[in-house]
N, C-alpha and C positions, 0 to 999 in steps of 0.2 A: 623334125618335130611332128608328132602325130596330132592333128587337129580335127575337130568335129564341127560341122556347121549345123545349126538347128534352126528351123522355121517351125516354131511351136503353136499348136493349136490343140484344143481338147478333142476335136473330131479327127483331124489328120495332122500328124507331125512329120515333116520331111527332115531327113538328116543326111549328112554326107561325111566321108572321112578322107582326109588328105594326109599323105606322108610326104612331108615337106611341101613341094608344089605339085605333086602327082595326086590327081583324084583317084583313089583306090577302091571306094565303095560308096553306094548310096542307096537310099530307099525311102519308104514311108511307113508309118504305123497308123493304121485306121482303127478308130474305136467307135464307129458308128452304131454298133449294135449294143453298146453300153449307154443306157438311157440317162443316168444321173451323171451330171457333169463332174462331181467330186470323184466318182468311181472312174470316170474317164481320165482324170488327172493321175490317179493312182495306177491305172492301166498303162498309161504313158511312161510312167516312171518305172514300173516293172519291166517294160520292153527296152527302154533306153539304157537302164543301168548296166545290164549284162554286156550291151554293145560297147559301152564306154570302158568297162573292165577288160573285156576280151581283146580289145584293139589297143589297150594301153594308152588311151587318149591323155594328152598332156594339157590341151587347151580347147575350150569350147567357145566358138563364136556364136553368140546367142542374140538373135533379134530381140530388141526390147518392144514390148507391146506399145502401141499407139495410144497415147494418153487422151487423144481427142475423140475417141470413139464414143458416140452418144449413148449407146446402149450400156446401161450400168451393169446389167448381168453379164454381158460379154466381157467387159472390163475386169469384173471380179473373177471370172473364169480364166482369163489370159494371165492375169497377175498371180493368181493362185498356182497355175502351172509354172510360170516364170519362177516363182519363189521355191517351188518343189525342185525345179532344175537347179537353182542356185544352191539349195540344200544338199542335193546329190552331189554337185561338184565340189562343195565344201567337205563333205564326208569323204570323197575319194581323192581329196587333195589335187583337184584339177583347176587349173586357172580358167576364169571366165572373162571373155572380152565382150562387153555389151555393145551391140551394134544398132544404131538408130536406123529405122527402116528408110527414111528419106535420104539419109546420108550415103548408104551403100547404093541405093538406086540412082542417086545423082552422080556418085563417083563413076558408075558404070554407064552413065548416059541414057538410063531407062526413062527419065523424067521429061526428056526434051521432045518438044513438037507433038504433043498429044492433041489431035483435033478436038475442038470444043463440042462437036456433036457426037462424040463417042464416049462410051462409059469408061472412065479413068481407070477403074479397077480392072476391068477386062483387058484393056490395052496393056496395062502393066504385066498381067499374068501371061499374055501371049508373048510379049517382049522378053520376059524372064525365061521362058522355055526356050525361045529361039536363040538367045544369047548363050545360054548353058550348052545347048546343042552345038553351036558355033564353036565356042571356046574349047570344049572338051570332046568333040566329035561323038555326041551321043545321039540317041533317038527318042528323047522324052517326048510325050504327047501333049498337044494342045489341040483338043477336038473342037470345042465351041464354048462360048461363055457359059458358066455355071455347070459345065459337064463334070460328072463324077470321075470321068476318066483323065481329066487334065493332070499333068504332072508338075504343076506350078509350085507345089509344096517342096518337091524335090529340087526343082531348078532354083527356087529361092534359097534353100539351104546351101546349094552349091555356090551361088553368087555371093551370099553372105560371107562365106569362108574365103572365097576368091578375093573379094574386096579387102578383107583383112590381110590375107597373105601378100597382097601386092601393094598395100598401103601401110603395113604394120611399122615399118621402119621409120615412116614419116609422121607417126603419131595418129593414125586413123582411129577414131573411136565412135 
């Protein structure tokens, strides 16, 4: 089965492609030069749709936006992109598996033992890159907190799909 993992954001969306359990491709789409968030959503769709078609993706493992984000504008943007991705999948007859962020992170052990004096988000980004590198013998980059060179969007997409692949038969959602 050809699966795509997506860590969606209007600025940088990470994606990966698995053929059964083999990671065959990964990357990110950056839209930082597009100022309007609605145009960024459309930009992401214009870039992702041909990737889905060309790779004959059958299933998309899509991280569900976190509903507890306090910034209403960020929520609006993320849910708009999520809706656009669902629309694309429906149009292309691709199955979507929604994946809650804390569930895939918990299944992969990323949430354990985070020191209270450290920034939770930054620790998770670094752990995500390190785990994807370990599992798939990659060289994704984690430079420093908030670095634009970090590959955590890619590593998250890989781990989202990895979690589904290795838990799918036991009802992971």
